[in-house]
The first five atom37 places (N, CA, C, CB, O) and aatype in JSON, in Angstrom:
{
  "aatype": [20, 20, 20, 20, 20, 20, 20, 20, 20, 20, 20, 20, 20, 20, 20, 20, 20, 20, 20, 20, 20, 20, 20, 20, 20, 20, 20, 20, 20, 20, 20, 20, 20, 20, 20, 20, 20, 20, 20, 20, 20, 20, 20, 20, 20, 20, 20, 20, 20, 20, 20, 20, 20, 20, 20, 20, 20, 20, 20, 20, 20, 20, 20, 20, 20, 20, 20, 20, 20, 20, 20, 20, 20, 20, 20, 20, 20, 20, 20, 20, 20, 20, 20, 20, 20, 20, 20, 20, 20, 20, 20, 20, 20, 20, 20, 20, 20, 20, 20, 20, 20, 20, 20, 20, 20, 20],
  "atom_mask": [
    [1, 1, 1, 1, 1],
    [1, 1, 1, 1, 1],
    [1, 1, 1, 1, 1],
    [1, 1, 1, 1, 1],
    [1, 1, 1, 1, 1],
    [1, 1, 1, 1, 1],
    [1, 1, 1, 1, 1],
    [1, 1, 1, 1, 1],
    [1, 1, 1, 1, 1],
    [1, 1, 1, 1, 1],
    [1, 1, 1, 1, 1],
    [1, 1, 1, 1, 1],
    [1, 1, 1, 1, 1],
    [1, 1, 1, 1, 1],
    [1, 1, 1, 1, 1],
    [1, 1, 1, 1, 1],
    [1, 1, 1, 1, 1],
    [1, 1, 1, 1, 1],
    [1, 1, 1, 1, 1],
    [1, 1, 1, 1, 1],
    [1, 1, 1, 1, 1],
    [1, 1, 1, 1, 1],
    [1, 1, 1, 1, 1],
    [1, 1, 1, 1, 1],
    [1, 1, 1, 1, 1],
    [1, 1, 1, 1, 1],
    [1, 1, 1, 1, 1],
    [1, 1, 1, 1, 1],
    [1, 1, 1, 1, 1],
    [1, 1, 1, 1, 1],
    [1, 1, 1, 1, 1],
    [1, 1, 1, 1, 1],
    [1, 1, 1, 1, 1],
    [1, 1, 1, 1, 1],
    [1, 1, 1, 1, 1],
    [1, 1, 1, 1, 1],
    [1, 1, 1, 1, 1],
    [1, 1, 1, 1, 1],
    [1, 1, 1, 1, 1],
    [1, 1, 1, 1, 1],
    [1, 1, 1, 1, 1],
    [1, 1, 1, 1, 1],
    [1, 1, 1, 1, 1],
    [1, 1, 1, 1, 1],
    [1, 1, 1, 1, 1],
    [1, 1, 1, 1, 1],
    [1, 1, 1, 1, 1],
    [1, 1, 1, 1, 1],
    [1, 1, 1, 1, 1],
    [1, 1, 1, 1, 1],
    [1, 1, 1, 1, 1],
    [1, 1, 1, 1, 1],
    [1, 1, 1, 1, 1],
    [1, 1, 1, 1, 1],
    [1, 1, 1, 1, 1],
    [1, 1, 1, 1, 1],
    [1, 1, 1, 1, 1],
    [1, 1, 1, 1, 1],
    [1, 1, 1, 1, 1],
    [1, 1, 1, 1, 1],
    [1, 1, 1, 1, 1],
    [1, 1, 1, 1, 1],
    [1, 1, 1, 1, 1],
    [1, 1, 1, 1, 1],
    [1, 1, 1, 1, 1],
    [1, 1, 1, 1, 1],
    [1, 1, 1, 1, 1],
    [1, 1, 1, 1, 1],
    [1, 1, 1, 1, 1],
    [1, 1, 1, 1, 1],
    [1, 1, 1, 1, 1],
    [1, 1, 1, 1, 1],
    [1, 1, 1, 1, 1],
    [1, 1, 1, 1, 1],
    [1, 1, 1, 1, 1],
    [1, 1, 1, 1, 1],
    [1, 1, 1, 1, 1],
    [1, 1, 1, 1, 1],
    [1, 1, 1, 1, 1],
    [1, 1, 1, 1, 1],
    [1, 1, 1, 1, 1],
    [1, 1, 1, 1, 1],
    [1, 1, 1, 1, 1],
    [1, 1, 1, 1, 1],
    [1, 1, 1, 1, 1],
    [1, 1, 1, 1, 1],
    [1, 1, 1, 1, 1],
    [1, 1, 1, 1, 1],
    [1, 1, 1, 1, 1],
    [1, 1, 1, 1, 1],
    [1, 1, 1, 1, 1],
    [1, 1, 1, 1, 1],
    [1, 1, 1, 1, 1],
    [1, 1, 1, 1, 1],
    [1, 1, 1, 1, 1],
    [1, 1, 1, 1, 1],
    [1, 1, 1, 1, 1],
    [1, 1, 1, 1, 1],
    [1, 1, 1, 1, 1],
    [1, 1, 1, 1, 1],
    [1, 1, 1, 1, 1],
    [1, 1, 1, 1, 1],
    [1, 1, 1, 1, 1],
    [1, 1, 1, 1, 1],
    [1, 1, 1, 1, 1],
    [1, 1, 1, 1, 1]
  ],
  "atom_positions": [
    [[9.62, 112.39, 0.23], [10.63, 111.56, -0.37], [9.93, 110.39, -1.04], [11.67, 111.09, 0.68], [9.2, 109.64, -0.39]],
    [[10.15, 110.23, -2.33], [9.49, 109.18, -3.1], [10.55, 108.2, -3.59], [8.69, 109.78, -4.29], [11.47, 108.57, -4.31]],
    [[10.4, 106.94, -3.2], [11.32, 105.89, -3.64], [10.92, 105.3, -4.98], [11.39, 104.79, -2.61], [11.7, 104.55, -5.57]],
    [[9.71, 105.61, -5.48], [9.26, 105.06, -6.75], [8.96, 103.57, -6.62], [10.3, 105.29, -7.83], [8.55, 103.11, -5.55]],
    [[9.17, 102.82, -7.7], [8.93, 101.38, -7.69], [10.07, 100.64, -7.01], [8.74, 100.86, -9.13], [11.24, 100.84, -7.35]],
    [[9.72, 99.79, -6.05], [10.71, 98.96, -5.37], [10.17, 97.54, -5.26], [11.06, 99.52, -3.96], [8.96, 97.33, -5.26]],
    [[11.07, 96.6, -5.18], [10.7, 95.2, -5.03], [10.76, 94.83, -3.54], [11.64, 94.28, -5.86], [11.45, 95.47, -2.76]],
    [[10.03, 93.81, -3.18], [10.05, 93.36, -1.78], [11.41, 92.83, -1.37], [8.99, 92.29, -1.55], [11.67, 92.68, -0.17]],
    [[12.28, 92.56, -2.32], [13.62, 92.06, -2.0], [14.67, 93.17, -1.99], [14.02, 91.0, -2.99], [15.82, 92.92, -1.65]],
    [[14.28, 94.39, -2.35], [15.23, 95.51, -2.37], [15.59, 95.95, -0.95], [14.63, 96.7, -3.14], [14.78, 95.87, -0.04]],
    [[16.81, 96.4, -0.79], [17.27, 97.02, 0.45], [17.11, 98.52, 0.26], [18.77, 96.62, 0.81], [17.97, 99.17, -0.34]],
    [[16.02, 99.07, 0.77], [15.67, 100.47, 0.52], [16.13, 101.32, 1.7], [14.14, 100.63, 0.28], [15.47, 101.37, 2.73]],
    [[17.28, 101.99, 1.51], [17.84, 102.85, 2.55], [18.0, 104.26, 2.0], [19.2, 102.31, 3.05], [18.2, 104.46, 0.8]],
    [[17.92, 105.21, 2.89], [18.09, 106.61, 2.48], [18.72, 107.38, 3.64], [16.73, 107.24, 2.07], [18.5, 107.07, 4.81]],
    [[19.5, 108.37, 3.28], [20.1, 109.26, 4.25], [19.6, 110.67, 3.99], [21.65, 109.19, 4.2], [19.66, 111.16, 2.86]],
    [[19.1, 111.32, 5.03], [18.61, 112.69, 4.93], [19.6, 113.59, 5.65], [17.17, 112.83, 5.53], [20.04, 113.29, 6.76]],
    [[19.94, 114.7, 5.01], [20.85, 115.67, 5.62], [20.02, 116.7, 6.39], [21.75, 116.37, 4.52], [19.03, 117.22, 5.89]],
    [[20.46, 116.98, 7.61], [19.83, 118.0, 8.46], [20.84, 119.12, 8.62], [19.39, 117.4, 9.86], [21.94, 118.91, 9.14]],
    [[20.48, 120.32, 8.18], [21.4, 121.46, 8.28], [20.9, 122.44, 9.34], [21.54, 122.17, 6.9], [19.72, 122.76, 9.4]],
    [[21.81, 122.89, 10.17], [21.49, 123.89, 11.18], [21.69, 125.28, 10.56], [22.37, 123.71, 12.47], [22.81, 125.71, 10.33]],
    [[20.58, 125.96, 10.31], [20.64, 127.31, 9.74], [20.4, 128.37, 10.82], [19.61, 127.46, 8.61], [20.24, 129.55, 10.52]],
    [[20.39, 127.94, 12.07], [20.16, 128.86, 13.18], [21.46, 129.39, 13.76], [19.36, 128.19, 14.27], [22.54, 129.25, 13.17]],
    [[21.33, 130.01, 14.94], [22.48, 130.65, 15.61], [23.03, 129.85, 16.77], [22.09, 132.02, 16.09], [24.09, 130.18, 17.3]],
    [[22.34, 128.81, 17.19], [22.81, 128.02, 18.33], [22.81, 126.54, 17.95], [21.92, 128.26, 19.59], [22.19, 126.17, 16.95]],
    [[23.49, 125.7, 18.72], [23.55, 124.27, 18.39], [22.16, 123.64, 18.31], [24.39, 123.54, 19.44], [21.28, 123.92, 19.13]],
    [[21.99, 122.79, 17.32], [20.74, 122.06, 17.1], [20.93, 120.63, 17.56], [20.33, 122.12, 15.6], [21.92, 119.99, 17.23]],
    [[19.97, 120.13, 18.33], [20.03, 118.75, 18.81], [18.81, 118.0, 18.31], [20.11, 118.7, 20.37], [17.67, 118.4, 18.56]],
    [[19.05, 116.91, 17.59], [17.95, 116.02, 17.19], [17.67, 115.16, 18.42], [18.32, 115.13, 15.91], [18.49, 114.33, 18.81]],
    [[16.51, 115.36, 19.02], [16.17, 114.67, 20.26], [15.7, 113.25, 20.02], [15.11, 115.44, 21.01], [16.05, 112.33, 20.76]],
    [[14.9, 113.06, 18.98], [14.45, 111.71, 18.61], [13.85, 111.73, 17.21], [13.43, 111.16, 19.64], [13.45, 112.78, 16.71]],
    [[13.8, 110.55, 16.6], [13.16, 110.37, 15.3], [12.13, 109.26, 15.49], [14.22, 110.01, 14.16], [12.48, 108.14, 15.86]],
    [[10.87, 109.58, 15.23], [9.78, 108.66, 15.53], [8.98, 108.32, 14.28], [8.86, 109.24, 16.6], [8.3, 109.18, 13.73]],
    [[9.05, 107.05, 13.82], [8.27, 106.64, 12.66], [6.78, 106.59, 12.98], [8.74, 105.27, 12.16], [6.39, 106.29, 14.11]],
    [[5.94, 106.89, 12.0], [4.5, 106.76, 12.2], [4.08, 105.3, 12.2], [3.73, 107.53, 11.12], [3.05, 104.94, 12.77]],
    [[4.87, 104.46, 11.57], [4.61, 103.01, 11.49], [5.95, 102.3, 11.7], [3.94, 102.61, 10.1], [6.81, 102.34, 10.82]],
    [[6.12, 101.66, 12.84], [7.42, 101.06, 13.15], [7.75, 99.86, 12.28], [7.45, 100.65, 14.6], [8.92, 99.49, 12.18]],
    [[6.76, 99.24, 11.65], [7.07, 98.13, 10.75], [7.33, 98.62, 9.33], [5.94, 97.12, 10.75], [7.84, 97.86, 8.51]],
    [[6.98, 99.89, 9.03], [7.2, 100.45, 7.69], [8.55, 101.16, 7.57], [6.08, 101.41, 7.34], [9.22, 101.05, 6.55]],
    [[8.93, 101.89, 8.62], [10.18, 102.65, 8.61], [11.04, 102.22, 9.79], [9.9, 104.18, 8.65], [10.57, 102.15, 10.93]],
    [[12.3, 101.94, 9.49], [13.26, 101.61, 10.53], [14.31, 102.71, 10.56], [13.92, 100.2, 10.29], [15.0, 102.94, 9.57]],
    [[14.42, 103.4, 11.69], [15.44, 104.44, 11.84], [16.74, 103.74, 12.19], [15.04, 105.5, 12.93], [16.86, 103.14, 13.26]],
    [[17.72, 103.81, 11.29], [19.0, 103.13, 11.48], [19.94, 103.94, 12.36], [19.66, 102.85, 10.14], [20.61, 103.38, 13.23]],
    [[19.99, 105.25, 12.13], [20.85, 106.1, 12.95], [20.5, 107.56, 12.69], [22.36, 105.84, 12.63], [19.88, 107.9, 11.69]],
    [[20.91, 108.41, 13.63], [20.81, 109.85, 13.43], [21.87, 110.52, 14.28], [19.38, 110.38, 13.79], [22.34, 109.96, 15.27]],
    [[22.22, 111.72, 13.9], [23.26, 112.47, 14.61], [22.75, 112.8, 16.01], [23.64, 113.77, 13.84], [21.72, 113.46, 16.17]],
    [[23.48, 112.35, 17.0], [23.06, 112.57, 18.38], [23.8, 113.74, 19.04], [23.28, 111.31, 19.2], [23.29, 114.35, 19.98]],
    [[24.99, 114.06, 18.56], [25.72, 115.19, 19.13], [25.17, 116.51, 18.56], [27.25, 115.07, 18.84], [24.62, 116.51, 17.46]],
    [[25.31, 117.61, 19.28], [24.8, 118.89, 18.79], [25.4, 119.25, 17.41], [25.11, 119.99, 19.8], [26.59, 119.08, 17.16]],
    [[24.53, 119.75, 16.55], [24.93, 120.2, 15.22], [25.16, 121.71, 15.33], [23.85, 119.84, 14.11], [24.23, 122.47, 15.58]],
    [[26.39, 122.13, 15.13], [26.74, 123.54, 15.27], [26.15, 124.37, 14.14], [28.27, 123.71, 15.31], [25.87, 123.84, 13.07]],
    [[25.95, 125.68, 14.37], [25.41, 126.54, 13.31], [26.22, 126.42, 12.01], [25.39, 128.01, 13.78], [27.45, 126.46, 12.02]],
    [[25.5, 126.26, 10.9], [26.14, 126.12, 9.59], [26.61, 124.72, 9.27], [27.28, 127.05, 9.5], [27.05, 124.46, 8.15]],
    [[26.54, 123.81, 10.23], [26.99, 122.43, 10.02], [25.8, 121.51, 9.74], [27.77, 121.92, 11.26], [24.65, 121.92, 9.82]],
    [[26.14, 120.24, 9.4], [25.1, 119.29, 9.03], [25.17, 118.03, 9.87], [25.23, 118.92, 7.56], [26.23, 117.63, 10.36]],
    [[24.01, 117.42, 10.03], [23.89, 116.1, 10.64], [23.17, 115.21, 9.65], [23.14, 116.15, 12.01], [22.95, 115.6, 8.51]],
    [[22.8, 114.01, 10.09], [22.11, 113.12, 9.16], [21.15, 112.2, 9.91], [23.12, 112.29, 8.37], [21.28, 111.95, 11.1]],
    [[20.19, 111.72, 9.14], [19.26, 110.69, 9.6], [19.28, 109.6, 8.54], [17.79, 111.27, 9.83], [19.07, 109.87, 7.36]],
    [[19.55, 108.37, 8.96], [19.55, 107.25, 8.03], [18.41, 106.31, 8.4], [20.93, 106.5, 8.04], [18.26, 105.93, 9.56]],
    [[17.61, 105.95, 7.39], [16.48, 105.06, 7.65], [16.3, 104.09, 6.49], [15.19, 105.86, 7.88], [16.86, 104.28, 5.41]],
    [[15.52, 103.06, 6.73], [15.18, 102.12, 5.66], [13.69, 101.83, 5.71], [16.01, 100.8, 5.8], [13.03, 102.0, 6.74]],
    [[13.17, 101.38, 4.58], [11.77, 100.95, 4.51], [11.72, 99.46, 4.81], [11.15, 101.27, 3.12], [12.48, 98.68, 4.25]],
    [[10.82, 99.08, 5.68], [10.61, 97.67, 5.98], [9.56, 97.12, 5.03], [10.18, 97.46, 7.47], [8.4, 96.93, 5.42]],
    [[9.95, 96.87, 3.8], [8.97, 96.56, 2.75], [8.69, 95.08, 2.56], [9.43, 97.13, 1.46], [7.89, 94.73, 1.69]],
    [[9.32, 94.21, 3.32], [9.15, 92.78, 3.08], [7.7, 92.32, 3.21], [10.02, 91.99, 4.03], [7.31, 91.34, 2.57]],
    [[6.89, 93.0, 4.02], [5.5, 92.59, 4.2], [4.5, 93.57, 3.57], [5.2, 92.45, 5.67], [3.3, 93.41, 3.75]],
    [[4.99, 94.56, 2.85], [4.12, 95.57, 2.26], [3.9, 95.31, 0.78], [4.71, 96.96, 2.47], [4.75, 94.71, 0.13]],
    [[2.77, 95.77, 0.26], [2.46, 95.64, -1.16], [1.74, 96.89, -1.64], [1.61, 94.37, -1.43], [1.0, 97.51, -0.88]],
    [[1.97, 97.27, -2.89], [1.25, 98.39, -3.48], [1.81, 99.73, -3.06], [-0.21, 98.32, -3.12], [2.94, 99.83, -2.58]],
    [[1.01, 100.76, -3.25], [1.43, 102.12, -2.9], [1.38, 102.31, -1.39], [0.53, 103.17, -3.6], [0.36, 102.05, -0.75]],
    [[2.5, 102.76, -0.83], [2.53, 103.03, 0.6], [2.84, 104.51, 0.81], [3.58, 102.14, 1.32], [3.61, 105.12, 0.07]],
    [[2.24, 105.05, 1.83], [2.51, 106.42, 2.27], [2.71, 106.35, 3.77], [1.34, 107.42, 1.87], [1.81, 105.93, 4.5]],
    [[3.85, 106.76, 4.22], [4.15, 106.74, 5.64], [4.99, 107.97, 5.95], [4.89, 105.43, 6.06], [5.23, 108.8, 5.08]],
    [[5.43, 108.1, 7.18], [6.21, 109.27, 7.55], [6.98, 109.01, 8.83], [5.3, 110.5, 7.71], [6.77, 108.01, 9.52]],
    [[7.87, 109.94, 9.13], [8.49, 109.94, 10.45], [8.66, 111.38, 10.9], [9.87, 109.2, 10.43], [8.81, 112.29, 10.1]],
    [[8.62, 111.55, 12.22], [8.73, 112.88, 12.81], [10.12, 113.04, 13.4], [7.64, 113.11, 13.89], [10.64, 112.13, 14.04]],
    [[10.71, 114.21, 13.18], [12.02, 114.55, 13.73], [11.78, 115.62, 14.81], [13.02, 115.07, 12.61], [11.31, 116.71, 14.52]],
    [[12.12, 115.28, 16.05], [11.96, 116.19, 17.17], [13.32, 116.78, 17.52], [11.34, 115.47, 18.39], [14.32, 116.06, 17.58]],
    [[13.35, 118.09, 17.76], [14.62, 118.76, 18.05], [14.42, 119.86, 19.1], [15.23, 119.35, 16.76], [13.31, 120.09, 19.58]],
    [[15.51, 120.52, 19.42], [15.46, 121.64, 20.35], [15.24, 122.99, 19.63], [16.75, 121.69, 21.17], [15.4, 124.04, 20.25]],
    [[14.88, 122.96, 18.36], [14.67, 124.2, 17.6], [13.59, 125.05, 18.26], [14.28, 123.88, 16.13], [12.59, 124.52, 18.74]],
    [[13.8, 126.34, 18.29], [12.86, 127.25, 18.95], [11.52, 127.35, 18.22], [13.47, 128.62, 19.07], [10.47, 127.29, 18.86]],
    [[11.55, 127.52, 16.91], [10.32, 127.77, 16.17], [9.62, 126.51, 15.67], [10.63, 128.64, 15.0], [8.39, 126.49, 15.58]],
    [[10.37, 125.49, 15.36], [9.78, 124.28, 14.8], [10.38, 123.06, 15.48], [10.0, 124.21, 13.25], [11.38, 122.5, 15.02]],
    [[9.77, 122.65, 16.58], [10.32, 121.56, 17.38], [10.11, 120.19, 16.73], [9.69, 121.57, 18.75], [10.77, 119.22, 17.09]],
    [[9.17, 120.11, 15.77], [8.91, 118.85, 15.1], [8.76, 119.09, 13.6], [7.65, 118.16, 15.68], [8.06, 120.01, 13.18]],
    [[9.42, 118.25, 12.8], [9.29, 118.28, 11.35], [8.88, 116.88, 10.91], [10.63, 118.75, 10.65], [9.45, 115.89, 11.37]],
    [[7.89, 116.8, 10.02], [7.42, 115.51, 9.51], [7.99, 115.3, 8.11], [5.86, 115.44, 9.49], [7.88, 116.16, 7.24]],
    [[8.59, 114.13, 7.91], [9.14, 113.75, 6.61], [8.22, 112.66, 6.03], [10.64, 113.24, 6.73], [8.08, 111.59, 6.62]],
    [[7.61, 112.95, 4.89], [6.71, 111.98, 4.25], [7.52, 111.08, 3.32], [5.59, 112.7, 3.46], [8.43, 111.53, 2.63]],
    [[7.16, 109.8, 3.32], [7.85, 108.8, 2.51], [6.81, 108.01, 1.72], [8.73, 107.85, 3.4], [5.82, 107.54, 2.28]],
    [[7.04, 107.88, 0.41], [6.14, 107.09, -0.42], [6.95, 106.11, -1.26], [5.29, 108.02, -1.34], [8.13, 106.32, -1.53]],
    [[6.29, 105.03, -1.65], [6.91, 104.02, -2.52], [5.8, 103.16, -3.11], [7.95, 103.14, -1.74], [4.7, 103.08, -2.57]],
    [[6.1, 102.53, -4.21], [5.21, 101.53, -4.81], [5.92, 100.2, -4.71], [4.84, 101.89, -6.31], [6.88, 99.94, -5.43]],
    [[5.44, 99.34, -3.82], [6.08, 98.04, -3.58], [5.5, 97.03, -4.55], [5.89, 97.57, -2.09], [4.32, 96.67, -4.48]],
    [[6.35, 96.59, -5.47], [5.93, 95.62, -6.49], [5.97, 94.22, -5.91], [6.83, 95.71, -7.75], [6.79, 93.93, -5.03]],
    [[5.1, 93.37, -6.39], [5.04, 92.01, -5.89], [5.45, 91.02, -6.98], [3.63, 91.68, -5.38], [5.19, 91.23, -8.16]],
    [[6.09, 89.96, -6.55], [6.45, 88.87, -7.47], [5.37, 87.79, -7.43], [7.84, 88.26, -7.1], [5.33, 86.91, -8.29]],
    [[4.51, 87.86, -6.43], [3.49, 86.84, -6.2], [2.32, 87.06, -7.16], [2.99, 86.87, -4.73], [1.59, 88.04, -7.03]],
    [[2.14, 86.15, -8.12], [1.06, 86.28, -9.09], [-0.19, 85.54, -8.64], [1.51, 85.77, -10.46], [-1.22, 85.57, -9.32]],
    [[-0.09, 84.87, -7.52], [-1.21, 84.06, -7.03], [-2.43, 84.92, -6.69], [-0.78, 83.27, -5.81], [-3.56, 84.49, -6.91]],
    [[-2.23, 86.12, -6.16], [-3.33, 86.94, -5.7], [-3.51, 88.21, -6.51], [-3.13, 87.29, -4.26], [-4.02, 89.21, -5.98]],
    [[-3.12, 88.21, -7.77], [-3.25, 89.41, -8.6], [-4.55, 89.39, -9.39], [-2.06, 89.53, -9.56], [-4.97, 88.34, -9.88]],
    [[-5.16, 90.52, -9.5], [-6.37, 90.68, -10.3], [-6.01, 91.49, -11.53], [-7.53, 91.36, -9.49], [-5.49, 92.6, -11.41]],
    [[-6.27, 90.95, -12.7], [-5.97, 91.64, -13.95], [-7.27, 91.81, -14.71], [-4.92, 90.87, -14.79], [-7.97, 90.84, -14.96]],
    [[-7.59, 93.05, -15.07], [-8.8, 93.33, -15.84], [-8.35, 93.81, -17.21], [-9.72, 94.4, -15.13], [-7.61, 94.79, -17.32]],
    [[-8.8, 93.12, -18.26], [-8.41, 93.49, -19.63], [-9.63, 93.86, -20.43], [-7.65, 92.35, -20.31], [-9.52, 94.2, -21.61]]
  ]
}
């Protein structure tokens, strides 16, 4: 998931849809960011997701202290038989308003 260019003042939130394509109820057991200051998990579906139905994961980027290109991720753990963990990669380019520490080569 690429957010592209964002400002440090932007409220960067995203919702990911999780679809159960299996035959039994799917339970999202936990969502774990690789960097707790970079990604904040706001909510996720905690009740079982029935076959053919959807749940969601809502998260935001904690970009107030970040600058430049960031690459981070979060892991989704579930009761799925074949794939108990799925990693979602997140990228963004955090633009800065601070010109005090910029290097420009012309």
